[in-house]
N, C-alpha and C positions, 0 to 999 in steps of 0.2 A: 931321401936316401934311395939309391938305386937297388932294385930288388935282385936277389940272387938267382931267381928263376924267371927270366923275362918271357919265356915261352909257355909258362904254365897257364892254366885257366884263370887263376887269380895269382899273380906274381907274389903277392904278400901272404898267400895261403897255399903253398905248393902241395900240401897234402890233398887238396881237392882234385880228384881225378875224373869225376863224373861231371860232364858239361851241364847236366840238368841241375846241378847244385850250385851253379855259378851265383855267388851272392850279389853280383852287380845286376843281375836280371831279376832280382826279387822285387815284387811290387807289394809293399806293406798294406796298401789299401785293399788290394785284391785278396791277399792272404788272410786278412782279418775280417773282411766284410762281404766277401763274395762266396757263398757256399756252392755255386755252380761250377767253379773251376777246380784246379788241382794244384798241389804243391809237392815238390820233391822233399826228401827227408831233411836236407839242410835248411831249407826255407821254413819248414815246419818247426824245426828245433830252435831256430832263431826267434820265431814268433812266440813259441812256448816259453823260452827263457825270458823274453821281454815281459810277458804277462806275469810270470812267477816272480821275477825280481821286482817288478813294480809293486806287487802286493806286499812283499817282504819289506821293501824300503818305506812304503807309505804307512806301514804299521809300526816298524821299529823306530825309524828316525823321529817322527813326532812324539811318540811316547817317551823315548830316551831324552829328547830335548826338553820336554816339559818336566821330566823327572829331575834332570840336572838343574834346570832353572829354579825348580821348587826347593832343591837343596841349598841353592844360593840365596834363598830368601824371597824370591818372587812369588807373588800370590797369583797363581794361574788356575785356581780351583774352578773358575768359570768355564774353562775349556773342557771340563768333564761334564758339564751340564748337557742334557739332551737338546738336540736342535729342534726348534719348533717347526711344525709342519710335516714331520716324518711320522709314519705309522709305527716305526720302531724307535726306541730311545737311543739314538746314535749320539755319542758325545761329539762335541764340535771338533776336538782334536783328531777324531777318527773319521770325520765325514769324507775326506778325500779317499781314504782306504775303502770305505763302504761303497761309494759310487764306483770306484775303479773295480772293485770285486764283482759288483753286479754286472758291469759292462763286460768284463773279461770272462764271465761265465758263458756268455753267448759268443764272444769272439773266439773263445777256446773251442766251443762246439763247431764253429765254422772252420777253424784251422784243422780240426780232426776230420771233418767231412772231406775237405780238400785232400788231406793226406790219404784217406781211404780211396778216394776217387783216383788218385795218381797210382796207387798200388793195385788198382783193379779189384777192390774188395767192397763189400756192401757198406755204403755210408751210414746205414742204420746203426752200425756199431758205435758211431760217434755219440749216440744217445746216452751212452754210459757216462759221458762227461757231465750231463745234466742231472744225473742221479743224486749227487750231494745237494744240489739246489732244491730238487723236488722233496728230498727227505727233510731238508731244513725247513721248507715251507710247511710240510705236514707237522713237523715237530713244533713249529711256531704256533700253528693253529691249536694243537693239543695243549701246549703250555699256556696259551692265552686263555683257553677255556678254564684251565686250572686256576689262573690268576683271577678270573671273574668269580669263580666259585669261592676262592679265598676272600675276595672283597666282600661278597655277600655274607659270608660267615662272620667276618669281623664287624660288619655294620648291620647285623641282624637286629631287628627291633626287640628290645627287652620287654617282657610282660609288664603291663602297667600295674602299679601297686593300687590295691583297692582303697576306696575312700576311708573305710573304717580303719584299716591298718595305718594309713597315713595320718589319720586323726590321733590314733593312739601313740604314734611315734613323734608327733609334732612337738610336744613339750620337751622331751629329752633331746631331740635333735637341735632345737633352738638354744638349749642351754649349753651345748658343747662349746668349750672355750676356743677362741680363735687361734690360740697358740698351737693347737694340735695340727692345724693346717700347715703352719710354718715348719713343723717338725717332720713333715713327710719327706722321705728320701727323694732326691731329684730323679726324674725319669731318665732312663737310659734308652739308647737306640736312636732311631732316626729323629732328627730335630726338624722343626719347621712344620708347615701344613701337611696333613696326611695325604697319601697318594690318592689320586682319583682312580675310578674304576678302569679307565683307559690306560693310565700309567702302570697300574699294577698288572693288568693283563699283558701289556706290551713288554714289561720287564720279565715276567715269567716266561712269556713266549720266546723272547730273544735268548734267554739263558738256556732253555732246552734246545733251541735251534742250533746254537753254537756247539753244544755238546754232541749233537748228531752230525752237523755239517763238517766239523774239523776232521774227525777220523775218516769219514767217507771221502773227503777231498784228498787225504793222504794216500788212500789206496788207489784212487783214480790217478794220482800223480805217479805212483809206481807203474801202473798200467801204461800210462802215456810214455814214460821213459824207457821201460823195458820191452814194450811191444810196439806201440805206434811209431815211436821215433826210430826204431831199429828195422822197420819193414824196408825191404829193398825197393829202390826206384823201379817203377813199372811192374812191380810184383814179381820180378825175376831176380834170383840171386840169393845170397845168404842173408839171414837176419844178423845184422851187426851194426855197431855204431860207426860214426865217421863217414867219409866219402873218399876213401883212399883206393877205390877200385874203379877203373875206367869203365865207361859204358860198354857192355858186351864182353867184358873181360872175364866175368865170373858168372856167366849164364848157366842155368841148369834146366832140366826138363820142366815144362809147364806144370806137370802133375805135382812136383815138389813145391813150386811157388804158390800153388792154389791152396795149400794147406793152411 
């Protein structure tokens, strides 16, 4: 289809007025993996959207698909078992999400560094992106220590019964009818072999880490959308969304832009 604005920077996106935001000049490899360069606001926004939507889809789609298939009668319980070889108990169905999340924690930091470089601001501010990860790791360590302590309490050795007491109880214990054992109520809770010390520590650590990482990531997301993505290209101009102002059209004194 013939575009309506053939003379625009991008004929299919006529609202782009700043030539630095030309999407055809965006290099995804540089934007995501080269912290020494710079990225205008539109290139940063596209990279951020890719990382955010990738996380959402890799979490929601597999979980929803397994849920629907389970309602249809398929036995997919094995997909919720932790993957062997990982220090954290990641279910198989969420393994792609976990790997993508770890990778995009660092690519997001690189994208923020490039955005601050382009806006002539200190790239050290991009460290804020790594705060949720650092808090999550600290929470995982604290939770794992709690899991180890819980394991030790559950498996603490009971005091040995003295020989005299055992001898006095021997006759009565031997005469107990076998039917009483059959009348014991069935055990409730987790079935199968008990958790190992590593599994209990990893489970407790992951649970606490998610409780800390999720809200911290939400506030960082707001910071990225409301501040980083709205910084003007070159550090000059108004803080605003979009790219509907041509380069040099909305320049203001440098004292304002440096704020």
